[in-house]
N, C-alpha and C positions, 0 to 999 in steps of 0.2 A: 607466784609471788603475791604476797598480801597487799591489797590496795584498800585505801579508805574510799568507800563508795558514797556518792552524793547524788549525782545527776543520772545515774544509770539504772535506777530501780524501774522495773516494769509496771509496778502497781499490783502484781500478783503476790498474794500473801504466801509465805512458806507454809508447807503442810505441818500438821501437829507432829507427825513422825519425824520429819527433818528437824523441826525445832527441838523435839525431845532429844535427838542425837547431839545437837549442838550444845544444849544445856548439860547433857551427860558428859560431854567432853570438858566443858567448863568445870563441872563439879568434880571431875577426876584430877584436877590440877593439884600439884604439891602445895602444901601450906605449912607455915611455921607451926611447930608443935602439933601438926595434924588438926589444927583448929577449924579449918574450912570456914573462915570468917565471912563468907559471902552468902547472899541471898539474891534471887533473881525475880524481879517483878516484871511479868510479861504484860505489855499494854497493847491491846488491839482495838479498844473502843474508839470509834472514829471521833467522837466528841472530845475525848481526852487527848488524842493525837493532835487534833486541830487547836485545842487550847494551848498545849505545850509548844506547838509550832509557832503560834502567835507570840508566845513569850520569847522563844529563840529569835524570831525575826526582830523583836525590839532590842534584844541584847546585841544582835548583829549590827543594828543601826547605831546603837551607842558606841560600839567599837569603831565602826567606820567613821563616825563623827570625831573620834579622838585622834584619828590619823593625820599626819601631814598630807597635803594635797597629792604629792607624788605617790605615796604609799596607798592613799585612798583610791586613786585611779587604778592601781594594780589590784587592790582588794575587791573593788566593786563587782567585777564579773565572776568572782569565785563563789560557787554555791557552797554553803557551809553545812547543809543538813538535808536529810530526806525523811523527815519525821512522818509526814503523811504519805508520801510516795511509797515508802517501804511497807507500810501497813502493819508493821510490828516493831514495837520498842521493847528492848530488854534492858531494864535498869538494874545494874549490878551494884549491890550495896556492900558496906563494910560494917561489921559489928565488932568494935574493939573489946567488948567484954566476953566474946565467945571463947570458951575454954577456961574461964575463970581468971584468977589473979596471978597464977604461977604458970606461965606459958613457956614451955621448953623452947629456947631459941629467941624469945623476945625479951629476955631479962635485960640485956644490954643494948639492944637495937629495937626499939619499939616499932619502927617503921616496917619491920618485916611482916607485920600483919597486913598492912596496906599493900605491900609489895606482893603478898600472896594473892590478894584480889586481882592485881595486875596479871598474875600468871593465869588465873581463871579466865580473864578477859582474852588473853592471848590464845589460850586453848580453844575458846569458843571461836575466835577469829580464824585460827588455822583449820579447825573442823569445817567451818562455813566455806572457806576457800576450797577445801577438798570436795565439798558438796556442790560447788558452783554457785554458792549463795553469797550475796554481798553484805558487807557490814560497814557502817559508818559511825564514827564516834562523835557525838554531839557534845561540845564543851562550851557553847554559848548559852549559859543559863545561870540563874541564881540558885545556889544550893538550897537555901531555905524555901524558895518557891517550889522546887521539885519535891522537897521533903513534905511540904504541906499538901501539894497536889496529889501525891500518892499515899498520904497518911503513913509515912515511914516513922516508926517510933524511935525516940531518943534512947540510947546514944547512937543508933544506927545512922550511917551517912550514905547518901547516894554518891557513887564514885563515877559511874558512867551511864549515859543513856546511849545505847547502841541501836541504831536503825538496822534491822535485819530483814532482807527481802530478796526476791528473785531479781536478777539483773539481766540487762540486754547483753552486756559484755563487761570485762574488766579493762580499765585503762592500762596501757603499757607504761605510761609515765605518770607519777603522782600529780594530782591537780596543782598542788602548791609549786611544783617545778614547772609544769606546763604553763601556768599563768604568770610565772616570773616572780613569785613571792619569795622563794628561797630554794637554793640548790642543795642537793645532798652532799654532805662532807665526804671526802675520800676516806676509805677505811684506814689508810696509812696515817691520816691525821688523828685518828682515834685510838691507835694502838701504841702502847708504851711498854718498853721492856725493863723489867726489874724495878724501876722507879718512874714516877710521873715525869 
């Protein structure tokens, strides 16, 4: 089962061969109009990892400060990232112009391009799980900050910073459930027959 990894990274960086297989799986994802609107920025420079980790810590602090006291006490022990511990960041980007102006499948639903990037992320995650490699999705950051940090050209957008690394183990229960942030909805509550 896929788990979001934060505290379980060993500090051992995944090999180039393993990372190549994970990126290959991501790049093999289906995409609207076969546009493959993603790119992957691999970040292993320790200074860049530390700079981004400091930015994430500040964003985490701002979120914690915005919470009511009872939610803040639940949130405080939850580790939200493993940027430095994983040793590898894979930033998945989205280029809305890839494929030109007339994209088969995006004519009426523009979001299918962005959803295609989500499929690439899921492919990478499933491949990582099969390899015993951990992945954690960092979402506590300012998009413009990350765009500037990695010199991502407009109109390309960073969609995900994924921490990718060797792990001690995978948790049986997701952190947000273990720490009491939110329980998983039962499948029966999410399935509707014929109409919503």
